[in-house]
KEFI-26128 format. One record per residue (C-alpha): residue number from 1; residue in one letter; x, y, z. Coordinates in Angstrom, 3 decimals. Layout:
<pt NUM,'A',<X,Y,Z>>
...
// end
This chain:
<pt 1,'X',<-22.125,12.358,43.303>>
<pt 2,'X',<-19.696,9.583,42.289>>
<pt 3,'X',<-22.595,7.662,40.700>>
<pt 4,'X',<-23.504,10.743,38.689>>
<pt 5,'X',<-19.911,11.196,37.488>>
<pt 6,'X',<-19.693,7.551,36.446>>
<pt 7,'X',<-23.011,7.803,34.610>>
<pt 8,'X',<-21.872,10.918,32.750>>
<pt 9,'X',<-18.571,9.279,31.800>>
<pt 10,'X',<-20.301,6.133,30.567>>
<pt 11,'X',<-22.843,8.149,28.575>>
<pt 12,'X',<-20.088,10.184,26.923>>
<pt 13,'X',<-18.207,7.009,26.043>>
<pt 14,'X',<-21.297,5.378,24.545>>
<pt 15,'X',<-22.070,8.477,22.505>>
<pt 16,'X',<-18.500,8.668,21.225>>
<pt 17,'X',<-18.184,4.953,20.461>>
<pt 18,'X',<-19.745,5.018,16.957>>
<pt 19,'X',<-17.466,7.848,15.877>>
<pt 20,'X',<-14.417,6.118,17.327>>
<pt 21,'X',<-15.311,2.851,15.616>>
<pt 22,'X',<-15.872,4.607,12.314>>
<pt 23,'X',<-12.537,6.336,12.641>>
<pt 24,'X',<-10.797,2.996,13.235>>
<pt 25,'X',<-12.104,1.438,10.013>>
<pt 26,'X',<-10.244,1.757,6.695>>
<pt 27,'X',<-11.767,4.373,4.404>>
<pt 28,'X',<-11.692,4.537,0.603>>
<pt 29,'X',<-10.656,7.877,-0.829>>
<pt 30,'X',<-9.714,9.384,-4.197>>
<pt 31,'X',<-7.317,12.198,-5.025>>
<pt 32,'X',<-6.565,14.019,-8.270>>
<pt 33,'X',<-2.790,14.309,-8.445>>
<pt 34,'X',<-0.311,14.814,-11.259>>
<pt 35,'X',<-3.044,14.524,-13.877>>
<pt 36,'X',<-4.376,11.163,-12.665>>
<pt 37,'X',<-7.021,10.025,-10.208>>
<pt 38,'X',<-5.541,7.845,-7.482>>
<pt 39,'X',<-7.545,5.593,-5.213>>
<pt 40,'X',<-6.184,5.143,-1.717>>
<pt 41,'X',<-7.254,3.646,1.581>>
<pt 42,'X',<-6.561,5.397,4.841>>
<pt 43,'X',<-6.960,4.367,8.436>>
<pt 44,'X',<-6.495,6.513,11.511>>
<pt 45,'X',<-6.681,10.284,11.433>>
<pt 46,'X',<-4.291,11.529,14.094>>
<pt 47,'X',<-0.543,11.468,14.118>>
<pt 48,'X',<2.033,11.779,11.333>>
<pt 49,'X',<1.475,10.200,7.932>>
<pt 50,'X',<2.958,6.816,7.101>>
<pt 51,'X',<2.538,5.963,3.422>>
<pt 52,'X',<2.751,2.413,2.021>>
<pt 53,'X',<3.528,1.680,-1.660>>
<pt 54,'X',<2.750,-1.747,-3.125>>
<pt 55,'X',<4.387,-3.613,-5.984>>
<pt 56,'X',<3.345,-5.871,-8.849>>
<pt 57,'X',<0.966,-7.692,-9.005>>
<pt 58,'X',<-0.467,-6.290,-5.783>>
<pt 59,'X',<-2.548,-3.262,-4.769>>
<pt 60,'X',<-3.364,-1.295,-1.619>>
<pt 61,'X',<-4.773,-4.435,0.033>>
<pt 62,'X',<-1.241,-5.791,0.463>>
<pt 63,'X',<-0.894,-3.396,3.397>>
<pt 64,'X',<-4.209,-4.080,5.177>>
<pt 65,'X',<-2.481,-5.484,8.288>>
<pt 66,'X',<-0.052,-2.563,8.399>>
<pt 67,'X',<-2.880,-0.042,8.095>>
<pt 68,'X',<-4.716,-1.628,11.011>>
<pt 69,'X',<-1.600,-1.605,13.180>>
<pt 70,'X',<-0.157,1.815,12.395>>
<pt 71,'X',<-3.522,3.577,12.451>>
<pt 72,'X',<-3.277,3.334,16.237>>
<pt 73,'X',<-0.879,6.270,16.277>>
<pt 74,'X',<-0.336,7.300,12.652>>
<pt 75,'X',<-2.405,8.456,9.712>>
<pt 76,'X',<-1.787,5.273,7.700>>
<pt 77,'X',<-2.329,5.470,3.922>>
<pt 78,'X',<-1.961,2.916,1.128>>
<pt 79,'X',<-2.698,3.990,-2.459>>
<pt 80,'X',<-3.366,1.943,-5.538>>
<pt 81,'X',<-0.490,3.212,-7.640>>
<pt 82,'X',<-1.307,4.499,-11.123>>
<pt 83,'X',<-2.291,1.652,-13.418>>
<pt 84,'X',<-3.444,-0.605,-10.584>>
<pt 85,'X',<-6.842,-1.666,-9.270>>
<pt 86,'X',<-9.131,1.381,-8.800>>
<pt 87,'X',<-6.633,4.094,-9.731>>
<pt 88,'X',<-6.459,5.671,-13.184>>
<pt 89,'X',<-4.787,3.680,-15.966>>
<pt 90,'X',<-3.352,6.219,-18.392>>
<pt 91,'X',<-2.555,4.873,-21.843>>
<pt 92,'X',<0.961,4.805,-23.161>>
<pt 93,'X',<4.074,3.218,-21.692>>
<pt 94,'X',<5.638,6.660,-21.236>>
<pt 95,'X',<2.976,7.392,-18.596>>
<pt 96,'X',<4.686,4.929,-16.242>>
<pt 97,'X',<8.203,6.330,-16.147>>
<pt 98,'X',<9.801,6.684,-12.746>>
<pt 99,'X',<9.739,10.514,-12.490>>
<pt 100,'X',<5.949,10.495,-12.997>>
<pt 101,'X',<5.508,7.820,-10.332>>
<pt 102,'X',<7.595,9.880,-7.932>>
<pt 103,'X',<5.475,12.941,-8.651>>
<pt 104,'X',<2.322,10.900,-7.906>>
<pt 105,'X',<3.657,10.237,-4.420>>
<pt 106,'X',<4.609,13.859,-3.891>>
<pt 107,'X',<1.192,15.021,-5.047>>
<pt 108,'X',<-0.635,12.554,-2.822>>
<pt 109,'X',<1.426,13.577,0.204>>
<pt 110,'X',<0.536,17.188,-0.528>>
<pt 111,'X',<-3.170,16.307,-0.710>>
<pt 112,'X',<-2.845,14.563,2.645>>
<pt 113,'X',<-1.285,17.681,4.151>>
<pt 114,'X',<1.924,15.796,4.935>>
<pt 115,'X',<4.914,18.117,4.849>>
<pt 116,'X',<7.026,15.244,6.195>>
<pt 117,'X',<6.156,11.571,6.435>>
<pt 118,'X',<7.462,8.010,6.621>>
<pt 119,'X',<7.563,6.109,3.331>>
<pt 120,'X',<7.390,2.312,3.106>>
<pt 121,'X',<7.730,0.474,-0.199>>
<pt 122,'X',<7.824,-3.118,-1.421>>
<pt 123,'X',<8.824,-4.383,-4.875>>
<pt 124,'X',<7.967,-1.664,-7.439>>
<pt 125,'X',<6.655,0.473,-4.595>>
<pt 126,'X',<10.124,0.233,-3.102>>
<pt 127,'X',<11.777,1.295,-6.352>>
<pt 128,'X',<9.527,4.357,-6.437>>
<pt 129,'X',<10.315,4.982,-2.773>>
<pt 130,'X',<14.075,4.893,-3.477>>
<pt 131,'X',<13.634,7.448,-6.246>>
<pt 132,'X',<11.358,9.628,-4.122>>
<pt 133,'X',<13.882,9.676,-1.279>>
<pt 134,'X',<16.632,10.716,-3.705>>
<pt 135,'X',<14.565,13.578,-5.139>>
<pt 136,'X',<12.660,14.778,-2.056>>
<pt 137,'X',<14.663,13.960,1.088>>
<pt 138,'X',<13.274,17.070,2.789>>
<pt 139,'X',<9.808,15.452,2.778>>
<pt 140,'X',<10.781,12.243,4.583>>
<pt 141,'X',<11.356,11.376,8.198>>
<pt 142,'X',<12.194,7.741,7.427>>
<pt 143,'X',<12.477,5.439,4.424>>
<pt 144,'X',<11.684,1.724,4.725>>
<pt 145,'X',<12.351,-0.629,1.815>>
<pt 146,'X',<11.197,-4.245,1.683>>
<pt 147,'X',<12.676,-6.507,-1.018>>
<pt 148,'X',<13.099,-3.742,-3.555>>
<pt 149,'X',<16.504,-3.089,-5.115>>
<pt 150,'X',<18.170,0.283,-5.239>>
<pt 151,'X',<18.056,1.114,-8.978>>
<pt 152,'X',<21.783,1.781,-9.271>>
<pt 153,'X',<22.725,-1.433,-7.491>>
<pt 154,'X',<20.195,-3.425,-9.482>>
<pt 155,'X',<21.504,-2.088,-12.790>>
<pt 156,'X',<24.931,-3.390,-11.759>>
<pt 157,'X',<23.573,-6.801,-10.749>>
<pt 158,'X',<21.535,-7.188,-13.934>>
<pt 159,'X',<24.543,-6.298,-16.051>>
<pt 160,'X',<27.178,-8.369,-14.247>>
<pt 161,'X',<25.632,-11.058,-12.043>>
<pt 162,'X',<24.666,-14.214,-14.010>>
<pt 163,'X',<22.481,-15.442,-11.145>>
<pt 164,'X',<20.466,-12.226,-11.093>>
<pt 165,'X',<20.214,-12.347,-14.878>>
<pt 166,'X',<18.660,-15.811,-14.663>>
<pt 167,'X',<16.383,-14.732,-11.809>>
<pt 168,'X',<15.222,-11.770,-13.917>>
<pt 169,'X',<14.452,-13.787,-17.055>>
<pt 170,'X',<10.756,-13.118,-16.475>>
<pt 171,'X',<11.384,-9.478,-17.488>>
<pt 172,'X',<11.519,-10.615,-21.092>>
<pt 173,'X',<7.960,-11.914,-20.868>>
<pt 174,'X',<6.638,-9.025,-18.762>>
<pt 175,'X',<7.855,-6.431,-21.260>>
<pt 176,'X',<6.540,-8.303,-24.314>>
<pt 177,'X',<3.166,-7.863,-25.972>>
<pt 178,'X',<2.320,-11.437,-24.928>>
<pt 179,'X',<2.471,-10.712,-21.212>>
<pt 180,'X',<-1.184,-9.953,-20.494>>
<pt 181,'X',<-2.454,-13.085,-22.240>>
<pt 182,'X',<0.217,-15.348,-20.745>>
<pt 183,'X',<-0.207,-14.142,-17.173>>
<pt 184,'X',<-4.003,-14.330,-17.198>>
<pt 185,'X',<-4.086,-17.954,-18.379>>
<pt 186,'X',<-6.015,-20.491,-16.290>>
<pt 187,'X',<-7.486,-17.846,-14.013>>
<pt 188,'X',<-4.097,-16.196,-13.324>>
<pt 189,'X',<-2.543,-19.511,-12.379>>
<pt 190,'X',<0.989,-18.105,-12.172>>
<pt 191,'X',<0.027,-15.374,-9.727>>
<pt 192,'X',<-2.180,-17.681,-7.690>>
<pt 193,'X',<0.823,-19.952,-7.295>>
<pt 194,'X',<2.878,-17.030,-5.989>>
<pt 195,'X',<0.434,-16.174,-3.195>>
<pt 196,'X',<-0.793,-19.640,-2.207>>
<pt 197,'X',<1.705,-19.951,0.627>>
<pt 198,'X',<0.199,-17.122,2.629>>
<pt 199,'X',<-3.132,-16.034,1.121>>
<pt 200,'X',<-6.445,-16.770,2.808>>
<pt 201,'X',<-9.580,-17.510,0.795>>
<pt 202,'X',<-10.594,-13.866,1.209>>
<pt 203,'X',<-7.158,-12.722,0.063>>
<pt 204,'X',<-7.428,-14.845,-3.077>>
<pt 205,'X',<-10.824,-13.374,-3.905>>
<pt 206,'X',<-9.520,-9.835,-3.458>>
<pt 207,'X',<-6.425,-10.472,-5.571>>
<pt 208,'X',<-8.391,-12.164,-8.343>>
<pt 209,'X',<-10.762,-9.203,-8.497>>
<pt 210,'X',<-7.751,-6.886,-8.773>>
<pt 211,'X',<-6.057,-8.895,-11.542>>
<pt 212,'X',<-9.279,-9.142,-13.530>>
<pt 213,'X',<-9.420,-5.346,-13.682>>
<pt 214,'X',<-6.358,-5.512,-15.912>>
<pt 215,'X',<-2.594,-6.105,-15.826>>
<pt 216,'X',<-1.393,-3.621,-18.426>>
<pt 217,'X',<-0.821,-0.731,-16.026>>
<pt 218,'X',<1.405,-2.798,-13.758>>
<pt 219,'X',<3.281,-4.377,-16.652>>
<pt 220,'X',<3.945,-0.921,-18.062>>
<pt 221,'X',<6.232,-0.254,-15.078>>
<pt 222,'X',<8.588,-2.895,-16.491>>
<pt 223,'X',<8.143,-1.652,-20.043>>
<pt 224,'X',<8.741,1.981,-19.168>>
<pt 225,'X',<11.935,1.038,-17.329>>
<pt 226,'X',<13.106,-1.010,-20.301>>
<pt 227,'X',<13.806,-3.969,-18.053>>
<pt 228,'X',<15.307,-6.941,-19.857>>
<pt 229,'X',<17.527,-9.821,-18.914>>
<pt 230,'X',<20.416,-10.745,-21.232>>
<pt 231,'X',<19.758,-14.483,-20.759>>
<pt 232,'X',<17.994,-14.510,-24.138>>
<pt 233,'X',<20.676,-12.479,-25.848>>
<pt 234,'X',<18.933,-9.187,-25.107>>
<pt 235,'X',<20.584,-6.059,-23.745>>
<pt 236,'X',<20.416,-5.563,-19.952>>
<pt 237,'X',<18.510,-2.829,-18.129>>
<pt 238,'X',<17.907,0.424,-19.964>>
<pt 239,'X',<19.406,3.776,-18.840>>
<pt 240,'X',<16.154,4.620,-17.015>>
<pt 241,'X',<17.677,2.796,-14.053>>
<pt 242,'X',<20.642,5.137,-14.097>>
<pt 243,'X',<22.489,6.255,-10.942>>
<pt 244,'X',<20.536,8.584,-8.666>>
<pt 245,'X',<21.401,11.041,-5.956>>
<pt 246,'X',<22.695,9.631,-2.648>>
<pt 247,'X',<20.012,8.705,-0.128>>
<pt 248,'X',<20.389,10.900,2.950>>
<pt 249,'X',<17.158,9.931,4.737>>
<pt 250,'X',<17.459,7.423,7.622>>
<pt 251,'X',<16.777,4.165,5.778>>
<pt 252,'X',<15.963,0.613,6.795>>
<pt 253,'X',<16.063,-2.185,4.229>>
<pt 254,'X',<14.275,-5.432,5.117>>
<pt 255,'X',<15.142,-8.371,2.884>>
<pt 256,'X',<13.703,-11.871,2.700>>
<pt 257,'X',<16.752,-13.856,1.628>>
<pt 258,'X',<14.714,-16.565,-0.112>>
<pt 259,'X',<13.481,-14.091,-2.718>>
<pt 260,'X',<13.884,-16.019,-5.982>>
<pt 261,'X',<13.525,-12.920,-8.178>>
<pt 262,'X',<15.597,-10.330,-6.333>>
<pt 263,'X',<18.759,-11.889,-4.971>>
<pt 264,'X',<20.805,-10.819,-1.962>>
<pt 265,'X',<23.518,-9.418,-4.220>>
<pt 266,'X',<21.305,-6.335,-4.294>>
<pt 267,'X',<22.467,-5.643,-0.731>>
<pt 268,'X',<26.165,-5.697,-1.612>>
<pt 269,'X',<27.657,-2.209,-1.592>>
<pt 270,'X',<24.316,-0.602,-0.776>>
<pt 271,'X',<25.954,1.504,1.922>>
<pt 272,'X',<27.857,3.351,-0.830>>
<pt 273,'X',<24.574,4.931,-1.933>>
<pt 274,'X',<22.728,5.226,1.396>>
<pt 275,'X',<24.358,7.337,4.083>>
<pt 276,'X',<22.275,6.214,7.097>>
<pt 277,'X',<21.502,2.539,6.476>>
<pt 278,'X',<20.075,-0.269,8.607>>
<pt 279,'X',<19.666,-3.715,7.030>>
<pt 280,'X',<17.484,-6.512,8.390>>
<pt 281,'X',<17.996,-9.891,6.703>>
<pt 282,'X',<15.316,-12.546,7.139>>
<pt 283,'X',<16.804,-15.926,6.247>>
<pt 284,'X',<13.491,-17.765,5.893>>
<pt 285,'X',<11.576,-14.916,4.254>>
<pt 286,'X',<10.729,-14.795,0.562>>
<pt 287,'X',<9.748,-11.911,-1.692>>
<pt 288,'X',<6.402,-12.007,0.124>>
<pt 289,'X',<7.873,-11.543,3.582>>
<pt 290,'X',<5.383,-8.747,4.317>>
<pt 291,'X',<2.627,-11.364,4.247>>
<pt 292,'X',<4.623,-14.251,5.672>>
<pt 293,'X',<5.838,-12.422,8.766>>
<pt 294,'X',<3.636,-9.378,9.396>>
<pt 295,'X',<4.402,-9.328,13.116>>
<pt 296,'X',<8.133,-9.213,12.496>>
<pt 297,'X',<7.674,-6.486,9.884>>
<pt 298,'X',<5.632,-4.403,12.308>>
<pt 299,'X',<8.223,-4.838,15.050>>
<pt 300,'X',<11.109,-3.818,12.804>>
<pt 301,'X',<9.273,-0.770,11.511>>
<pt 302,'X',<8.098,0.392,14.925>>
<pt 303,'X',<11.568,0.039,16.413>>
<pt 304,'X',<13.053,2.015,13.538>>
<pt 305,'X',<10.639,4.930,13.504>>
<pt 306,'X',<10.078,5.212,17.252>>
<pt 307,'X',<10.833,8.818,18.289>>
// end
């Protein structure tokens, strides 16, 4: 009898194995939301949704390690944001204003059936996540920001902090009509230099394929926000980075302190705008801390969102 039970259990496991393996793999999906078609990758099917938003010049692939980890007990999802990679690239700078980007996230969450979820954002994805949390706190369990400034704090830093002004001088190129040509020179040499410290050969191939699909959508985030640095005698950030509602969602900010573009001054006074704030400073982490220290990132996030 025991032999029979063992045989039945083994047979059931073998029959279920292909389905379980298929479920564990990342899956490409598309969703029509807010008038655009968004590509996203999901992994895992059970558990609450955890949604990851990338920045520039990245795409969903930036979160591949996080998807693999959190799919164990979450429905882990990473979209290509509008203008990036395989998602739609609407024409016109006005199509990349922050309220539209926020609505993209809300629409995608609705398509996923997520009435509440955890939102993780890095760089521009973090800026969108800040704005989403301000507008739709009722939809979030937790907010996790990685090296992405709160728009109100950043507007202050860009207006008053000479060091941040110098660090943001690249805005003046990114918002110009010369940006696409300059950044694609020598097989995207500038971007390849940014990722060389952590990217594998496979990573470089994936990123190159993404960049070759076009940079305009991503650059339009900067243009739509009117981001400029006064180092060249230009006016600082435009009013599109105006103060927003207080953040009431439990929030963790993770910051690589060696970020050469977004300085640690962006953490000063942050608690004035975020009611429930946890800050994790990583002294030897750069802007790319997600890739440099994925294990640490996973540990911080799991500790923060553990029920």
